[in-house]
FIKOLZA-1660 file (N, C-alpha, C; in steps of 0.1 Angstrom, whole numbers, plus 5000, padded with zeros to 4 digits):
% residues 86
   i   px   py   pz ch aa at
   1 5028 5027 4925  A  X  N
   1 5016 5035 4926  A  X CA
   1 5005 5027 4919  A  X  C
   2 4994 5025 4926  A  X  N
   2 4983 5018 4921  A  X CA
   2 4972 5028 4918  A  X  C
   3 4965 5027 4907  A  X  N
   3 4955 5036 4903  A  X CA
   3 4943 5029 4897  A  X  C
   4 4933 5026 4904  A  X  N
   4 4921 5018 4899  A  X CA
   4 4913 5026 4889  A  X  C
   5 4905 5018 4881  A  X  N
   5 4897 5025 4871  A  X CA
   5 4882 5023 4874  A  X  C
   6 4878 5015 4884  A  X  N
   6 4864 5013 4888  A  X CA
   6 4864 5009 4903  A  X  C
   7 4852 5009 4909  A  X  N
   7 4852 5006 4923  A  X CA
   7 4856 4992 4927  A  X  C
   8 4852 4982 4918  A  X  N
   8 4856 4968 4921  A  X CA
   8 4871 4967 4920  A  X  C
   9 4877 4973 4910  A  X  N
   9 4892 4972 4909  A  X CA
   9 4899 4980 4921  A  X  C
  10 4892 4990 4926  A  X  N
  10 4898 4997 4937  A  X CA
  10 4898 4989 4949  A  X  C
  11 4888 4981 4952  A  X  N
  11 4887 4972 4963  A  X CA
  11 4898 4961 4962  A  X  C
  12 4900 4955 4951  A  X  N
  12 4910 4945 4949  A  X CA
  12 4924 4951 4950  A  X  C
  13 4926 4963 4944  A  X  N
  13 4939 4969 4945  A  X CA
  13 4943 4973 4959  A  X  C
  14 4933 4978 4966  A  X  N
  14 4936 4982 4980  A  X CA
  14 4941 4970 4989  A  X  C
  15 4934 4959 4987  A  X  N
  15 4938 4947 4994  A  X CA
  15 4952 4943 4990  A  X  C
  16 4955 4944 4978  A  X  N
  16 4969 4941 4973  A  X CA
  16 4979 4951 4978  A  X  C
  17 4975 4963 4978  A  X  N
  17 4985 4974 4983  A  X CA
  17 4989 4971 4998  A  X  C
  18 4979 4968 5006  A  X  N
  18 4982 4964 5020  A  X CA
  18 4992 4952 5021  A  X  C
  19 4989 4942 5013  A  X  N
  19 4998 4930 5014  A  X CA
  19 5012 4933 5008  A  X  C
  20 5012 4941 4998  A  X  N
  20 5026 4945 4992  A  X CA
  20 5034 4953 5002  A  X  C
  21 5027 4962 5009  A  X  N
  21 5033 4971 5019  A  X CA
  21 5039 4962 5030  A  X  C
  22 5031 4953 5035  A  X  N
  22 5035 4944 5046  A  X CA
  22 5046 4935 5041  A  X  C
  23 5045 4929 5030  A  X  N
  23 5055 4919 5025  A  X CA
  23 5068 4925 5022  A  X  C
  24 5069 4937 5016  A  X  N
  24 5081 4943 5012  A  X CA
  24 5086 4954 5021  A  X  C
  25 5078 4957 5031  A  X  N
  25 5082 4967 5041  A  X CA
  25 5085 4981 5034  A  X  C
  26 5076 4985 5025  A  X  N
  26 5077 4997 5018  A  X CA
  26 5064 5004 5017  A  X  C
  27 5064 5017 5015  A  X  N
  27 5051 5024 5013  A  X CA
  27 5045 5021 4999  A  X  C
  28 5032 5020 4998  A  X  N
  28 5026 5018 4985  A  X CA
  28 5016 5030 4983  A  X  C
  29 5017 5037 4972  A  X  N
  29 5008 5048 4969  A  X CA
  29 4995 5042 4962  A  X  C
  30 4984 5047 4967  A  X  N
  30 4971 5043 4961  A  X CA
  30 4964 5056 4957  A  X  C
  31 4963 5058 4944  A  X  N
  31 4958 5070 4939  A  X CA
  31 4944 5069 4935  A  X  C
  32 4935 5077 4941  A  X  N
  32 4921 5077 4937  A  X CA
  32 4919 5090 4929  A  X  C
  33 4911 5090 4919  A  X  N
  33 4907 5102 4912  A  X CA
  33 4893 5106 4915  A  X  C
  34 4890 5118 4911  A  X  N
  34 4876 5123 4914  A  X CA
  34 4866 5114 4907  A  X  C
  35 4869 5109 4896  A  X  N
  35 4859 5100 4889  A  X CA
  35 4857 5088 4897  A  X  C
  36 4867 5082 4902  A  X  N
  36 4865 5070 4911  A  X CA
  36 4858 5073 4924  A  X  C
  37 4861 5085 4929  A  X  N
  37 4855 5089 4942  A  X CA
  37 4840 5091 4941  A  X  C
  38 4835 5095 4929  A  X  N
  38 4821 5099 4927  A  X CA
  38 4813 5089 4919  A  X  C
  39 4819 5078 4915  A  X  N
  39 4811 5069 4907  A  X CA
  39 4805 5058 4916  A  X  C
  40 4794 5053 4911  A  X  N
  40 4787 5042 4918  A  X CA
  40 4789 5029 4910  A  X  C
  41 4791 5018 4917  A  X  N
  41 4793 5006 4911  A  X CA
  41 4791 4994 4920  A  X  C
  42 4789 4982 4914  A  X  N
  42 4787 4970 4922  A  X CA
  42 4800 4964 4926  A  X  C
  43 4802 4961 4938  A  X  N
  43 4814 4955 4943  A  X CA
  43 4811 4942 4951  A  X  C
  44 4816 4931 4947  A  X  N
  44 4814 4918 4955  A  X CA
  44 4824 4918 4967  A  X  C
  45 4818 4916 4979  A  X  N
  45 4827 4917 4991  A  X CA
  45 4834 4905 4994  A  X  C
  46 4828 4893 4993  A  X  N
  46 4834 4881 4997  A  X CA
  46 4834 4879 5012  A  X  C
  47 4840 4868 5017  A  X  N
  47 4840 4865 5031  A  X CA
  47 4849 4875 5039  A  X  C
  48 4846 4878 5051  A  X  N
  48 4854 4887 5059  A  X CA
  48 4865 4879 5065  A  X  C
  49 4877 4884 5065  A  X  N
  49 4889 4878 5070  A  X CA
  49 4892 4884 5084  A  X  C
  50 4891 4876 5094  A  X  N
  50 4893 4881 5108  A  X CA
  50 4908 4881 5110  A  X  C
  51 4913 4892 5116  A  X  N
  51 4928 4892 5119  A  X CA
  51 4929 4897 5133  A  X  C
  52 4939 4892 5140  A  X  N
  52 4942 4896 5154  A  X CA
  52 4946 4910 5155  A  X  C
  53 4949 4914 5167  A  X  N
  53 4953 4928 5170  A  X CA
  53 4967 4930 5163  A  X  C
  54 4969 4941 5157  A  X  N
  54 4982 4943 5151  A  X CA
  54 4993 4945 5161  A  X  C
  55 5005 4941 5157  A  X  N
  55 5017 4943 5165  A  X CA
  55 5024 4956 5161  A  X  C
  56 5020 4967 5166  A  X  N
  56 5025 4980 5162  A  X CA
  56 5037 4984 5171  A  X  C
  57 5048 4986 5164  A  X  N
  57 5060 4990 5171  A  X CA
  57 5064 5004 5166  A  X  C
  58 5067 5013 5175  A  X  N
  58 5070 5027 5171  A  X CA
  58 5085 5027 5167  A  X  C
  59 5087 5028 5154  A  X  N
  59 5101 5029 5149  A  X CA
  59 5101 5041 5139  A  X  C
  60 5104 5052 5145  A  X  N
  60 5104 5065 5138  A  X CA
  60 5114 5065 5126  A  X  C
  61 5125 5058 5127  A  X  N
  61 5134 5058 5116  A  X CA
  61 5129 5051 5104  A  X  C
  62 5119 5043 5106  A  X  N
  62 5113 5035 5095  A  X CA
  62 5101 5043 5089  A  X  C
  63 5094 5051 5096  A  X  N
  63 5082 5058 5091  A  X CA
  63 5084 5073 5088  A  X  C
  64 5095 5079 5094  A  X  N
  64 5097 5093 5093  A  X CA
  64 5109 5095 5083  A  X  C
  65 5106 5100 5071  A  X  N
  65 5116 5100 5060  A  X CA
  65 5124 5113 5060  A  X  C
  66 5130 5116 5071  A  X  N
  66 5140 5127 5071  A  X CA
  66 5152 5123 5063  A  X  C
  67 5160 5132 5058  A  X  N
  67 5171 5127 5049  A  X CA
  67 5180 5117 5055  A  X  C
  68 5183 5117 5068  A  X  N
  68 5192 5107 5074  A  X CA
  68 5185 5094 5074  A  X  C
  69 5172 5093 5077  A  X  N
  69 5165 5080 5077  A  X CA
  69 5163 5075 5062  A  X  C
  70 5160 5085 5053  A  X  N
  70 5157 5081 5040  A  X CA
  70 5169 5074 5033  A  X  C
  71 5181 5079 5036  A  X  N
  71 5193 5073 5030  A  X CA
  71 5194 5058 5033  A  X  C
  72 5192 5055 5046  A  X  N
  72 5193 5041 5051  A  X CA
  72 5181 5033 5045  A  X  C
  73 5169 5038 5045  A  X  N
  73 5158 5031 5040  A  X CA
  73 5158 5028 5025  A  X  C
  74 5165 5037 5018  A  X  N
  74 5166 5035 5003  A  X CA
  74 5173 5023 5000  A  X  C
  75 5183 5019 5007  A  X  N
  75 5191 5007 5005  A  X CA
  75 5182 4995 5007  A  X  C
  76 5173 4996 5017  A  X  N
  76 5164 4985 5020  A  X CA
  76 5154 4984 5009  A  X  C
  77 5148 4995 5004  A  X  N
  77 5138 4995 4994  A  X CA
  77 5144 4990 4981  A  X  C
  78 5156 4994 4977  A  X  N
  78 5162 4990 4964  A  X CA
  78 5164 4975 4964  A  X  C
  79 5167 4969 4975  A  X  N
  79 5170 4954 4975  A  X CA
  79 5157 4946 4977  A  X  C
  80 5147 4952 4983  A  X  N
  80 5135 4944 4986  A  X CA
  80 5124 4946 4976  A  X  C
  81 5124 4956 4967  A  X  N
  81 5113 4959 4959  A  X CA
  81 5115 4953 4945  A  X  C
  82 5109 4942 4942  A  X  N
  82 5111 4935 4929  A  X CA
  82 5103 4941 4917  A  X  C
  83 5093 4950 4921  A  X  N
  83 5084 4955 4911  A  X CA
  83 5088 4968 4905  A  X  C
  84 5099 4974 4909  A  X  N
  84 5103 4987 4904  A  X CA
  84 5107 4986 4889  A  X  C
  85 5105 4996 4882  A  X  N
  85 5107 4996 4867  A  X CA
  85 5119 5005 4863  A  X  C
  86 5125 5012 4872  A  X  N
  86 5136 5021 4868  A  X CA
  86 5149 5014 4869  A  X  C
% end
């Protein structure tokens, strides 16, 4: 779970959350608080990265976490997720 403390950190963390999700094939939680949602701050944007059309494949056993699917995905998550603390 990623929880930023200011708008600039939120931008950087969101980019990292997308890359972590794609790299490890796991969901990444990005928590925003009311304070972050209503604060104003300067954020440097940097150059835009052009990406091609996404290759989206409908794999419901991967994205729908019913108990039968979750049991199989948990084995994948435990082996692929190096950042877990438990």
